[in-house]
Structures are given as structure tokens and as C-alpha cells.
TORKOL-4160 file (C-alpha; in steps of 0.2 Angstrom, whole numbers, padded with zeros to 4 digits, m for minus):
278
<pt num="1" X="0566" Y="m0193" Z="0898"/>
<pt num="2" X="0568" Y="m0208" Z="0888"/>
<pt num="3" X="0550" Y="m0208" Z="0883"/>
<pt num="4" X="0551" Y="m0189" Z="0877"/>
<pt num="5" X="0567" Y="m0193" Z="0867"/>
<pt num="6" X="0559" Y="m0208" Z="0859"/>
<pt num="7" X="0544" Y="m0197" Z="0854"/>
<pt num="8" X="0555" Y="m0184" Z="0847"/>
<pt num="9" X="0565" Y="m0196" Z="0837"/>
<pt num="10" X="0549" Y="m0204" Z="0830"/>
<pt num="11" X="0542" Y="m0187" Z="0825"/>
<pt num="12" X="0558" Y="m0183" Z="0816"/>
<pt num="13" X="0559" Y="m0199" Z="0807"/>
<pt num="14" X="0541" Y="m0197" Z="0802"/>
<pt num="15" X="0545" Y="m0179" Z="0795"/>
<pt num="16" X="0560" Y="m0186" Z="0786"/>
<pt num="17" X="0549" Y="m0199" Z="0777"/>
<pt num="18" X="0536" Y="m0186" Z="0773"/>
<pt num="19" X="0549" Y="m0175" Z="0766"/>
<pt num="20" X="0554" Y="m0188" Z="0753"/>
<pt num="21" X="0536" Y="m0190" Z="0746"/>
<pt num="22" X="0533" Y="m0173" Z="0740"/>
<pt num="23" X="0529" Y="m0169" Z="0722"/>
<pt num="24" X="0544" Y="m0163" Z="0713"/>
<pt num="25" X="0542" Y="m0145" Z="0708"/>
<pt num="26" X="0556" Y="m0134" Z="0700"/>
<pt num="27" X="0571" Y="m0137" Z="0689"/>
<pt num="28" X="0581" Y="m0152" Z="0692"/>
<pt num="29" X="0597" Y="m0159" Z="0684"/>
<pt num="30" X="0600" Y="m0177" Z="0680"/>
<pt num="31" X="0615" Y="m0182" Z="0691"/>
<pt num="32" X="0616" Y="m0201" Z="0689"/>
<pt num="33" X="0609" Y="m0216" Z="0680"/>
<pt num="34" X="0606" Y="m0233" Z="0686"/>
<pt num="35" X="0606" Y="m0245" Z="0671"/>
<pt num="36" X="0613" Y="m0261" Z="0665"/>
<pt num="37" X="0631" Y="m0256" Z="0671"/>
<pt num="38" X="0625" Y="m0250" Z="0688"/>
<pt num="39" X="0625" Y="m0232" Z="0694"/>
<pt num="40" X="0635" Y="m0220" Z="0683"/>
<pt num="41" X="0637" Y="m0201" Z="0682"/>
<pt num="42" X="0625" Y="m0194" Z="0668"/>
<pt num="43" X="0634" Y="m0192" Z="0652"/>
<pt num="44" X="0619" Y="m0180" Z="0647"/>
<pt num="45" X="0617" Y="m0161" Z="0652"/>
<pt num="46" X="0598" Y="m0165" Z="0655"/>
<pt num="47" X="0586" Y="m0156" Z="0665"/>
<pt num="48" X="0567" Y="m0159" Z="0670"/>
<pt num="49" X="0556" Y="m0144" Z="0673"/>
<pt num="50" X="0542" Y="m0150" Z="0684"/>
<pt num="51" X="0527" Y="m0140" Z="0685"/>
<pt num="52" X="0508" Y="m0142" Z="0690"/>
<pt num="53" X="0504" Y="m0143" Z="0672"/>
<pt num="54" X="0516" Y="m0154" Z="0664"/>
<pt num="55" X="0535" Y="m0160" Z="0664"/>
<pt num="56" X="0547" Y="m0153" Z="0651"/>
<pt num="57" X="0564" Y="m0161" Z="0647"/>
<pt num="58" X="0578" Y="m0149" Z="0642"/>
<pt num="59" X="0594" Y="m0156" Z="0635"/>
<pt num="60" X="0610" Y="m0145" Z="0632"/>
<pt num="61" X="0621" Y="m0150" Z="0617"/>
<pt num="62" X="0636" Y="m0142" Z="0608"/>
<pt num="63" X="0638" Y="m0124" Z="0605"/>
<pt num="64" X="0625" Y="m0120" Z="0619"/>
<pt num="65" X="0611" Y="m0126" Z="0609"/>
<pt num="66" X="0597" Y="m0134" Z="0619"/>
<pt num="67" X="0581" Y="m0145" Z="0615"/>
<pt num="68" X="0565" Y="m0145" Z="0625"/>
<pt num="69" X="0550" Y="m0157" Z="0623"/>
<pt num="70" X="0536" Y="m0164" Z="0632"/>
<pt num="71" X="0540" Y="m0182" Z="0630"/>
<pt num="72" X="0535" Y="m0188" Z="0647"/>
<pt num="73" X="0517" Y="m0182" Z="0644"/>
<pt num="74" X="0512" Y="m0181" Z="0662"/>
<pt num="75" X="0514" Y="m0171" Z="0678"/>
<pt num="76" X="0527" Y="m0179" Z="0689"/>
<pt num="77" X="0519" Y="m0182" Z="0706"/>
<pt num="78" X="0525" Y="m0194" Z="0719"/>
<pt num="79" X="0520" Y="m0212" Z="0716"/>
<pt num="80" X="0532" Y="m0223" Z="0726"/>
<pt num="81" X="0545" Y="m0235" Z="0719"/>
<pt num="82" X="0534" Y="m0250" Z="0715"/>
<pt num="83" X="0523" Y="m0253" Z="0700"/>
<pt num="84" X="0504" Y="m0257" Z="0703"/>
<pt num="85" X="0507" Y="m0274" Z="0695"/>
<pt num="86" X="0519" Y="m0284" Z="0685"/>
<pt num="87" X="0511" Y="m0277" Z="0669"/>
<pt num="88" X="0512" Y="m0259" Z="0675"/>
<pt num="89" X="0526" Y="m0250" Z="0666"/>
<pt num="90" X="0521" Y="m0232" Z="0671"/>
<pt num="91" X="0534" Y="m0220" Z="0676"/>
<pt num="92" X="0537" Y="m0220" Z="0695"/>
<pt num="93" X="0542" Y="m0204" Z="0705"/>
<pt num="94" X="0549" Y="m0207" Z="0722"/>
<pt num="95" X="0562" Y="m0201" Z="0735"/>
<pt num="96" X="0556" Y="m0184" Z="0730"/>
<pt num="97" X="0555" Y="m0166" Z="0737"/>
<pt num="98" X="0561" Y="m0149" Z="0733"/>
<pt num="99" X="0579" Y="m0154" Z="0732"/>
<pt num="100" X="0579" Y="m0171" Z="0722"/>
<pt num="101" X="0569" Y="m0185" Z="0715"/>
<pt num="102" X="0571" Y="m0202" Z="0707"/>
<pt num="103" X="0562" Y="m0207" Z="0691"/>
<pt num="104" X="0560" Y="m0225" Z="0687"/>
<pt num="105" X="0555" Y="m0230" Z="0669"/>
<pt num="106" X="0554" Y="m0246" Z="0659"/>
<pt num="107" X="0567" Y="m0247" Z="0645"/>
<pt num="108" X="0565" Y="m0257" Z="0630"/>
<pt num="109" X="0580" Y="m0250" Z="0621"/>
<pt num="110" X="0590" Y="m0263" Z="0612"/>
<pt num="111" X="0609" Y="m0262" Z="0612"/>
<pt num="112" X="0610" Y="m0246" Z="0621"/>
<pt num="113" X="0627" Y="m0243" Z="0630"/>
<pt num="114" X="0618" Y="m0237" Z="0647"/>
<pt num="115" X="0599" Y="m0241" Z="0646"/>
<pt num="116" X="0594" Y="m0259" Z="0650"/>
<pt num="117" X="0583" Y="m0269" Z="0638"/>
<pt num="118" X="0566" Y="m0274" Z="0645"/>
<pt num="119" X="0570" Y="m0269" Z="0663"/>
<pt num="120" X="0569" Y="m0253" Z="0674"/>
<pt num="121" X="0580" Y="m0239" Z="0673"/>
<pt num="122" X="0582" Y="m0226" Z="0687"/>
<pt num="123" X="0587" Y="m0208" Z="0684"/>
<pt num="124" X="0592" Y="m0197" Z="0699"/>
<pt num="125" X="0589" Y="m0178" Z="0699"/>
<pt num="126" X="0595" Y="m0164" Z="0710"/>
<pt num="127" X="0590" Y="m0146" Z="0710"/>
<pt num="128" X="0601" Y="m0131" Z="0711"/>
<pt num="129" X="0614" Y="m0139" Z="0699"/>
<pt num="130" X="0618" Y="m0128" Z="0684"/>
<pt num="131" X="0632" Y="m0124" Z="0671"/>
<pt num="132" X="0634" Y="m0105" Z="0668"/>
<pt num="133" X="0625" Y="m0107" Z="0652"/>
<pt num="134" X="0610" Y="m0117" Z="0659"/>
<pt num="135" X="0608" Y="m0105" Z="0673"/>
<pt num="136" X="0608" Y="m0090" Z="0661"/>
<pt num="137" X="0595" Y="m0100" Z="0650"/>
<pt num="138" X="0583" Y="m0105" Z="0664"/>
<pt num="139" X="0584" Y="m0087" Z="0672"/>
<pt num="140" X="0579" Y="m0080" Z="0656"/>
<pt num="141" X="0565" Y="m0093" Z="0653"/>
<pt num="142" X="0558" Y="m0091" Z="0671"/>
<pt num="143" X="0561" Y="m0073" Z="0674"/>
<pt num="144" X="0552" Y="m0057" Z="0670"/>
<pt num="145" X="0566" Y="m0047" Z="0662"/>
<pt num="146" X="0567" Y="m0030" Z="0668"/>
<pt num="147" X="0571" Y="m0016" Z="0657"/>
<pt num="148" X="0587" Y="m0007" Z="0661"/>
<pt num="149" X="0585" Y="0012" Z="0658"/>
<pt num="150" X="0603" Y="0013" Z="0652"/>
<pt num="151" X="0600" Y="m0001" Z="0640"/>
<pt num="152" X="0582" Y="m0002" Z="0634"/>
<pt num="153" X="0586" Y="m0017" Z="0623"/>
<pt num="154" X="0586" Y="m0028" Z="0638"/>
<pt num="155" X="0570" Y="m0037" Z="0642"/>
<pt num="156" X="0559" Y="m0051" Z="0634"/>
<pt num="157" X="0554" Y="m0049" Z="0616"/>
<pt num="158" X="0542" Y="m0060" Z="0606"/>
<pt num="159" X="0546" Y="m0063" Z="0588"/>
<pt num="160" X="0531" Y="m0058" Z="0577"/>
<pt num="161" X="0539" Y="m0061" Z="0559"/>
<pt num="162" X="0553" Y="m0058" Z="0547"/>
<pt num="163" X="0553" Y="m0045" Z="0533"/>
<pt num="164" X="0565" Y="m0042" Z="0519"/>
<pt num="165" X="0564" Y="m0023" Z="0520"/>
<pt num="166" X="0558" Y="m0010" Z="0533"/>
<pt num="167" X="0549" Y="0001" Z="0520"/>
<pt num="168" X="0531" Y="0003" Z="0527"/>
<pt num="169" X="0534" Y="m0010" Z="0540"/>
<pt num="170" X="0524" Y="0000" Z="0553"/>
<pt num="171" X="0509" Y="m0001" Z="0542"/>
<pt num="172" X="0512" Y="m0019" Z="0540"/>
<pt num="173" X="0512" Y="m0023" Z="0559"/>
<pt num="174" X="0493" Y="m0027" Z="0561"/>
<pt num="175" X="0495" Y="m0040" Z="0547"/>
<pt num="176" X="0510" Y="m0047" Z="0555"/>
<pt num="177" X="0501" Y="m0049" Z="0571"/>
<pt num="178" X="0486" Y="m0057" Z="0562"/>
<pt num="179" X="0498" Y="m0070" Z="0554"/>
<pt num="180" X="0509" Y="m0072" Z="0569"/>
<pt num="181" X="0498" Y="m0085" Z="0578"/>
<pt num="182" X="0498" Y="m0096" Z="0563"/>
<pt num="183" X="0516" Y="m0094" Z="0559"/>
<pt num="184" X="0532" Y="m0104" Z="0564"/>
<pt num="185" X="0537" Y="m0090" Z="0575"/>
<pt num="186" X="0522" Y="m0092" Z="0587"/>
<pt num="187" X="0529" Y="m0091" Z="0605"/>
<pt num="188" X="0547" Y="m0088" Z="0599"/>
<pt num="189" X="0556" Y="m0077" Z="0611"/>
<pt num="190" X="0572" Y="m0067" Z="0612"/>
<pt num="191" X="0577" Y="m0063" Z="0629"/>
<pt num="192" X="0591" Y="m0050" Z="0630"/>
<pt num="193" X="0600" Y="m0049" Z="0647"/>
<pt num="194" X="0615" Y="m0038" Z="0651"/>
<pt num="195" X="0627" Y="m0053" Z="0647"/>
<pt num="196" X="0617" Y="m0065" Z="0637"/>
<pt num="197" X="0605" Y="m0068" Z="0622"/>
<pt num="198" X="0593" Y="m0082" Z="0624"/>
<pt num="199" X="0582" Y="m0088" Z="0610"/>
<pt num="200" X="0568" Y="m0100" Z="0615"/>
<pt num="201" X="0553" Y="m0108" Z="0608"/>
<pt num="202" X="0543" Y="m0124" Z="0612"/>
<pt num="203" X="0557" Y="m0135" Z="0603"/>
<pt num="204" X="0572" Y="m0127" Z="0612"/>
<pt num="205" X="0584" Y="m0113" Z="0607"/>
<pt num="206" X="0601" Y="m0107" Z="0611"/>
<pt num="207" X="0610" Y="m0096" Z="0624"/>
<pt num="208" X="0626" Y="m0086" Z="0620"/>
<pt num="209" X="0636" Y="m0072" Z="0628"/>
<pt num="210" X="0632" Y="m0055" Z="0621"/>
<pt num="211" X="0638" Y="m0037" Z="0622"/>
<pt num="212" X="0629" Y="m0021" Z="0618"/>
<pt num="213" X="0632" Y="m0004" Z="0609"/>
<pt num="214" X="0619" Y="0005" Z="0619"/>
<pt num="215" X="0602" Y="0004" Z="0611"/>
<pt num="216" X="0609" Y="0003" Z="0593"/>
<pt num="217" X="0615" Y="m0015" Z="0592"/>
<pt num="218" X="0620" Y="m0031" Z="0600"/>
<pt num="219" X="0634" Y="m0043" Z="0596"/>
<pt num="220" X="0636" Y="m0062" Z="0599"/>
<pt num="221" X="0646" Y="m0076" Z="0590"/>
<pt num="222" X="0656" Y="m0061" Z="0583"/>
<pt num="223" X="0641" Y="m0055" Z="0573"/>
<pt num="224" X="0634" Y="m0038" Z="0576"/>
<pt num="225" X="0615" Y="m0035" Z="0574"/>
<pt num="226" X="0610" Y="m0018" Z="0571"/>
<pt num="227" X="0593" Y="m0012" Z="0579"/>
<pt num="228" X="0580" Y="0000" Z="0571"/>
<pt num="229" X="0567" Y="0006" Z="0584"/>
<pt num="230" X="0550" Y="0006" Z="0577"/>
<pt num="231" X="0542" Y="0012" Z="0593"/>
<pt num="232" X="0545" Y="0011" Z="0612"/>
<pt num="233" X="0541" Y="m0008" Z="0612"/>
<pt num="234" X="0545" Y="m0014" Z="0595"/>
<pt num="235" X="0561" Y="m0016" Z="0586"/>
<pt num="236" X="0568" Y="m0023" Z="0570"/>
<pt num="237" X="0584" Y="m0032" Z="0571"/>
<pt num="238" X="0596" Y="m0035" Z="0556"/>
<pt num="239" X="0599" Y="m0053" Z="0551"/>
<pt num="240" X="0613" Y="m0057" Z="0539"/>
<pt num="241" X="0608" Y="m0070" Z="0526"/>
<pt num="242" X="0617" Y="m0078" Z="0511"/>
<pt num="243" X="0608" Y="m0066" Z="0499"/>
<pt num="244" X="0607" Y="m0050" Z="0509"/>
<pt num="245" X="0599" Y="m0043" Z="0525"/>
<pt num="246" X="0582" Y="m0047" Z="0532"/>
<pt num="247" X="0574" Y="m0039" Z="0548"/>
<pt num="248" X="0567" Y="m0049" Z="0563"/>
<pt num="249" X="0553" Y="m0039" Z="0570"/>
<pt num="250" X="0552" Y="m0041" Z="0589"/>
<pt num="251" X="0539" Y="m0034" Z="0601"/>
<pt num="252" X="0542" Y="m0032" Z="0620"/>
<pt num="253" X="0532" Y="m0044" Z="0631"/>
<pt num="254" X="0523" Y="m0033" Z="0644"/>
<pt num="255" X="0510" Y="m0045" Z="0650"/>
<pt num="256" X="0520" Y="m0050" Z="0666"/>
<pt num="257" X="0521" Y="m0068" Z="0661"/>
<pt num="258" X="0537" Y="m0077" Z="0659"/>
<pt num="259" X="0542" Y="m0085" Z="0642"/>
<pt num="260" X="0541" Y="m0102" Z="0650"/>
<pt num="261" X="0523" Y="m0099" Z="0655"/>
<pt num="262" X="0518" Y="m0094" Z="0637"/>
<pt num="263" X="0527" Y="m0110" Z="0630"/>
<pt num="264" X="0518" Y="m0121" Z="0643"/>
<pt num="265" X="0501" Y="m0113" Z="0638"/>
<pt num="266" X="0505" Y="m0118" Z="0620"/>
<pt num="267" X="0509" Y="m0136" Z="0625"/>
<pt num="268" X="0492" Y="m0138" Z="0634"/>
<pt num="269" X="0482" Y="m0127" Z="0622"/>
<pt num="270" X="0475" Y="m0116" Z="0636"/>
<pt num="271" X="0479" Y="m0103" Z="0648"/>
<pt num="272" X="0494" Y="m0108" Z="0659"/>
<pt num="273" X="0492" Y="m0113" Z="0677"/>
<pt num="274" X="0503" Y="m0104" Z="0690"/>
<pt num="275" X="0520" Y="m0112" Z="0690"/>
<pt num="276" X="0529" Y="m0116" Z="0706"/>
<pt num="277" X="0547" Y="m0115" Z="0701"/>
<pt num="278" X="0561" Y="m0113" Z="0714"/>
């Protein structure tokens, strides 16, 4: 009996160790920092999106605006917590599984209130931790928005350009498409969900509460945007400017891919790999 119990305990211990050496995959929130003042709660609303292709950092600031970048320039795979040599300052990923991971990186910040100078800093991340705004944002970025029959405005839309008037805009659509891939609007998405509007591109975006007047308009930040339907999957959205009204031309995304997968493909300049997001 003792031998059997010992065997079971050893097997469970082995599984526990293995469970902390997985490659992190999913969306994780920065919970605590271990820096020059010891371990402190993170003052940043910072997330890491860990995929098989790259790792993106998303930081939420004021007014529900967020930034997104590829500043890690690597896929986060398990490495263990010790560098290969004294000169090795590579990022270390450990204590990692679907629920959490730790990132250890070399800080050369000078005079930072939290990060040490010429020493290691540890960031501890946990999955499943969201604010209402970040949850709405990540749901929009990683989901395939379904069209509501009662509100056809809902869904994922790609911005293909701006025009100052709608006259002959349907004839101009082929030219807009031609110019789109070279424009600043490339992979700029508007995701309209029943309660939110999320705008996102490779640099970030915003998420706001929204209301709809059927298929005619939507309102956020106390501004109503009228909608003109060009076809079943193309719309023109009124944009108020200092000198008048412009129109944002949106085309519904119907290829079955998420906005995040399109953005990742732009980062890596090739077709996106399958993402394993929790």
C-alpha cells in the first residue's frame, strides 16, 4: 500500500512539474512585477497575446485607448529561469502553462521607479483576467463576429478608405481596393458588436460603448454616425471633421479569419499560422 501511494504521489509530482513547463498560449494579463522594490502589483493594464507565430503586447491607457506592438520579437516558449551563461541576457519564460507564466528580462533602465538597472526583472502573468473594456476588445479581435439579422451593422468590417463625398463612390470602389494595400488603412478594422465599437490595427485602437438605431446609424462618445449602405457588405459611415463631413468606406470581412489573424499576418509578412488562443 505504501509503495502504491508513493508511486501515485511521484506520478502526481511529475505531472505538476510538467504542467509548469508548457509554452504559454493565449491572452495573459500582467499581475505583478518583481523589480528593485520587490514584488509589486502591476501599475499597467498590460497583456501579452502569446501565439505560435509571435508575441504581441497590448497596453490599455486612458479613455479606453490601447496600443499594440511586437516589441518582444519572438515566440514565447518555455526556457527555464536560468540564462545559458553570465553574458546571456535573452528573455526567459518559465513557470508556464495555460493559466500563467513568468517572464524574466534584463533591465538596463536608468532611474526607473520600478525596473532595476543592469539586473533581471520578473513579470508574472495570468490568463482569464480582464476589465470589461479589455474583454470586449479581445473578444472582438479574436472572434468571428456574427451578423445579427435584426442589426446587419454588427460584424467585422475592414476600412478601405475615406472619401469626401459619396457621388460615384460605387464606381470608385475598384480604385479604393487597389490603393488599399498601400495605404495607412491596411488591416484597419471596425468591429461592431451589439454593445461596443472596437477599432483596431497593428498599432492599437480603442473600444467604446455603443448604441444602434437599427441599420441607419450608431452612436458612441455622444456622436451619432449615419450609415449609407452601398451594398449588402459595403457601407459608408459619416465622419464629422472640422471642415465638414467625410465618409469612411467599410467592407465586411467574410473570409472567416479574425482581425487578429490578419494583423499577425501583416507583422510576419506572410499567411498567418493557426492561432491557439484560449
